C-alpha positions in Angstrom: 90.8 -63.3 -0.2 91.1 -60.9 2.7 92.9 -58.4 0.4 90.1 -58.4 -2.2 87.5 -58.0 0.5 89.3 -54.8 1.7 90.1 -53.5 -1.8 86.5 -53.5 -3.2 85.0 -51.4 -0.5 87.9 -48.9 -0.8 87.4 -48.6 -4.6 83.7 -48.1 -4.1 84.3 -45.4 -1.6 86.7 -43.7 -3.9 84.2 -43.9 -6.8 81.4 -42.5 -4.7 83.7 -39.7 -3.4 84.7 -38.8 -7.0 81.1 -38.8 -8.1 80.0 -36.7 -5.2 82.7 -34.2 -5.8 81.6 -33.5 -9.4 78.6 -31.3 -10.2 77.2 -29.7 -13.3 75.8 -26.2 -13.6 73.1 -25.8 -16.3 73.2 -22.7 -18.5 69.9 -21.6 -17.0 71.2 -21.7 -13.4 73.7 -20.2 -11.0 75.2 -22.2 -8.2 76.7 -21.6 -4.7 79.1 -24.0 -3.1 78.5 -24.1 0.7 80.6 -25.5 3.4 78.9 -25.8 6.7 76.4 -23.3 5.6 79.0 -20.7 4.6 79.5 -19.6 0.9 82.9 -20.7 -0.3 82.5 -20.3 -4.0 80.1 -18.9 -6.6 79.6 -20.8 -9.9 77.9 -18.7 -12.6 79.4 -20.2 -15.7 77.7 -23.3 -17.0 79.6 -26.5 -17.2 81.4 -29.1 -15.0 82.9 -28.2 -11.6 84.2 -29.8 -8.5 83.6 -29.6 -4.7 84.8 -31.4 -1.6 82.6 -34.5 -1.1 80.5 -34.7 2.0 81.8 -31.4 3.4 80.5 -29.1 0.7 77.1 -28.9 -0.9 75.8 -27.1 -4.0 72.7 -24.9 -4.0 71.3 -23.9 -7.4 69.2 -20.9 -8.3 67.3 -20.0 -11.5 69.2 -17.5 -13.7 66.3 -16.8 -16.0 63.9 -13.8 -15.9 61.1 -14.8 -13.5 57.5 -13.4 -13.3 55.5 -12.6 -10.2 51.8 -11.7 -10.1 50.6 -9.4 -7.3 47.5 -10.1 -5.4 44.9 -7.4 -6.4 45.8 -4.3 -4.5 43.4 -1.4 -3.5 45.0 2.0 -3.9 43.6 5.5 -3.2 44.8 8.2 -5.7 45.1 11.8 -4.8 41.4 12.5 -5.8 40.2 9.9 -3.2 38.7 7.7 -5.9 39.6 4.1 -4.9 40.9 1.7 -7.5 41.7 -2.0 -7.6 45.0 -2.6 -9.3 46.2 -5.9 -10.7 49.9 -5.9 -11.6 52.9 -8.2 -12.2 56.7 -7.8 -12.1 59.5 -9.5 -13.9 62.8 -9.9 -12.1 65.9 -12.1 -12.0 68.4 -13.2 -9.3 71.4 -10.9 -10.2 73.6 -11.6 -7.2 73.3 -15.1 -5.8 75.7 -14.5 -2.9 73.7 -11.5 -1.7 70.5 -13.4 -2.4 71.6 -16.3 -0.2 72.6 -14.0 2.6 69.2 -12.2 2.4 66.8 -15.1 2.2 68.9 -18.0 3.7 67.2 -21.4 3.2 63.9 -19.8 2.2 64.9 -19.8 -1.4 63.2 -18.2 -4.3 59.7 -18.3 -2.8 60.7 -16.4 0.2 62.4 -13.8 -2.0 59.3 -13.5 -4.1 57.2 -12.8 -1.1 59.6 -10.1 0.1 59.6 -8.6 -3.4 55.8 -8.6 -3.3 55.9 -6.5 -0.2 58.3 -4.0 -1.7 56.4 -3.7 -5.0 53.0 -3.3 -3.2 54.4 -0.6 -1.0 55.9 1.3 -4.0 52.7 0.9 -6.0 50.6 2.4 -3.2 53.1 5.3 -2.9 53.4 6.1 -6.6 49.7 5.7 -7.5 48.6 7.5 -4.3 50.5 10.6 -5.5 48.6 11.0 -8.8 44.9 11.3 -9.8 42.8 8.4 -10.9 42.6 9.9 -14.4 46.4 9.7 -14.7 46.3 6.0 -13.7 43.6 5.2 -16.2 45.1 7.2 -19.0 47.5 5.9 -21.7 50.4 7.8 -20.0 50.5 5.4 -17.1 53.6 3.8 -18.5 55.6 6.5 -16.8 53.9 5.5 -13.5 55.0 1.9 -14.0 58.5 3.1 -14.6 58.5 5.1 -11.4 57.3 2.0 -9.4 60.1 -0.1 -10.9 62.8 2.6 -10.3 61.8 3.1 -6.7 61.8 -0.7 -6.1 65.2 -1.3 -7.6 67.2 -0.2 -4.5 65.3 -2.4 -2.1 65.3 -5.3 -4.5 69.1 -5.0 -4.9 69.5 -5.6 -1.2 67.9 -9.0 -1.8 70.2 -9.7 -4.7 67.3 -9.2 -7.1 67.1 -7.1 -10.3 63.7 -5.7 -11.1 63.3 -5.8 -14.9 59.8 -4.5 -15.3 56.6 -3.7 -13.6 53.2 -3.7 -15.4 49.7 -2.8 -14.5 47.4 -5.5 -16.0 44.1 -4.2 -14.9 42.7 -1.1 -13.1 39.1 -1.4 -11.9 36.8 0.4 -9.6 35.6 -1.4 -6.4 32.2 -3.1 -7.0 30.4 -0.7 -4.7 31.7 2.3 -6.7 30.8 1.0 -10.1 27.1 2.0 -9.9 27.8 5.5 -8.6 30.5 6.0 -11.3 28.2 4.8 -14.0 25.5 7.2 -12.9 28.0 10.1 -12.8 29.3 9.2 -16.2 25.7 9.0 -17.5 24.9 12.4 -16.0 28.0 14.0 -17.6 27.1 12.5 -21.0 23.5 13.8 -20.7 24.8 17.2 -19.8 27.1 17.2 -22.8 24.3 16.1 -25.0 22.0 18.9 -23.7 24.8 21.4 -24.3 25.2 20.1 -27.9 21.4 20.3 -28.5 21.3 23.8 -27.1 24.2 24.9 -29.3 22.5 23.2 -32.3 19.2 25.0 -31.6 21.1 28.3 -31.3 22.8 27.7 -34.6 19.5 26.7 -36.2 17.8 29.9 -34.9 20.6 32.0 -36.4 20.2 30.2 -39.7 16.4 30.7 -39.7 16.8 34.4 -38.7 19.3 34.9 -41.5 17.0 33.1 -44.0 13.9 35.2 -42.8 15.9 38.4 -43.2 17.0 37.3 -46.7 13.4 36.5 -47.6 12.2 39.9 -46.4 15.1 41.7 -48.3 14.4 39.8 -51.5 10.6 40.4 -51.3 11.1 44.1 -50.5 13.5 44.5 -53.4 11.2 42.6 -55.7 8.2 44.7 -54.6 10.2 47.9 -55.1 11.3 46.8 -58.5 7.8 45.8 -59.4 6.4 49.1 -58.2 9.1 51.0 -60.2 8.2 48.9 -63.3 4.4 49.4 -62.7 4.9 53.1 -62.3 7.0 53.3 -65.4 4.3 51.3 -67.3 1.5 53.6 -66.0 3.5 56.6 -67.0 4.1 55.2 -70.4 0.4 54.3 -70.7 -0.7 57.8 -69.6 1.7 59.3 -72.1 0.2 57.2 -74.9 -3.3 58.2 -73.8 -2.3 61.8 -73.6 -0.7 61.6 -77.0 -3.8 59.9 -78.4 -6.1 62.5 -76.7 -4.0 65.3 -78.1 -4.1 63.9 -81.7 -7.9 63.4 -81.8 -9.8 64.5 -78.7 -13.2 63.7 -80.1 -12.2 60.1 -80.9 -10.6 59.7 -77.5 -13.7 61.0 -75.8 -15.8 58.5 -77.9 -13.4 55.6 -77.0 -13.6 56.4 -73.3 -17.4 56.6 -73.4 -17.6 53.2 -75.1 -15.3 51.7 -72.6 -17.5 53.1 -69.8 -20.6 51.7 -71.4 -19.0 48.3 -71.7 -18.1 48.3 -68.0 -21.4 49.7 -66.8 -23.8 47.7 -68.9 -22.5 44.2 -68.0 -25.8 42.3 -68.4 -28.9 42.3 -70.4 -31.0 43.6 -67.5 -28.8 46.4 -66.4 -30.6 49.4 -65.0 -29.2 52.8 -64.5 -31.0 55.8 -63.0 -29.7 59.1 -64.4 -31.0 62.6 -64.8 -32.1 63.5 -68.4 -29.4 66.0 -68.9 -26.6 63.7 -67.7 -23.7 63.6 -70.1 -23.0 59.9 -69.7 -25.2 58.9 -72.7 -24.3 61.8 -74.9 -23.2 59.5 -77.7 -26.4 57.4 -77.4 -28.4 60.5 -77.5 -26.6 61.7 -80.6 -27.4 58.4 -82.3 -31.1 58.6 -81.3 -31.2 62.2 -82.7 -29.6 61.2 -85.9 -32.2 58.4 -86.3 -35.0 60.8 -85.6 -33.7 63.2 -88.1 
């Protein structure tokens, strides 16, 4: 009876000791075996492992890529145009032994806060060396790479590996938005005025060219018409001259009849002429013939 009473507690102690000496490392973790606060072993491979019960303890750290959002950060680029930058970083614990030595019992949250300080300082330095247009342009990927590269050395001292740094948003401070909007509006209005002026200038050139073309066409048409009219008049005069030369008496009679037709345009036409005027020679001849 006394033997059984002694054996059962001993077996229980052995079982508890065996269970406390076994630990499992998940594939998403890395582990440190500590003895009186000192690192005695690093366990990075997943699976079953052993430690000294009661004397040694196991501390596990996440081996996955972690994400950390910055608090919105105000930066002043080289052109003194203040910006509010919202960014985040992705990192992982690369060296658990160095990580433990750097942050102690503070763990991952303490490391994340120290990483925040590093990245905020590097972000201010990099973005402060360029203009706001560079930050707002599509080429800012190069700036993010510079921030990451400059933060790598300091992060390595913490046992961290900075995988990536990204700028999520870049905004103007609220007090600068109205002034920026007015400046952009003035620039667009100036560009619009320039375009209108250039358009008016081009329209004036087109109108001047059209007016010149019209003058040239009218002048040429007038010249051609005068040439044609002159040629027609010359041909008419040649015909008259030929007719006059063929039968001068008939030509004289024809011209007199035409003159009568143009002069006596109404029934009550009145003409005052001297008796010996030659205008009515042919009428006088007719009257003389009738009297005879």
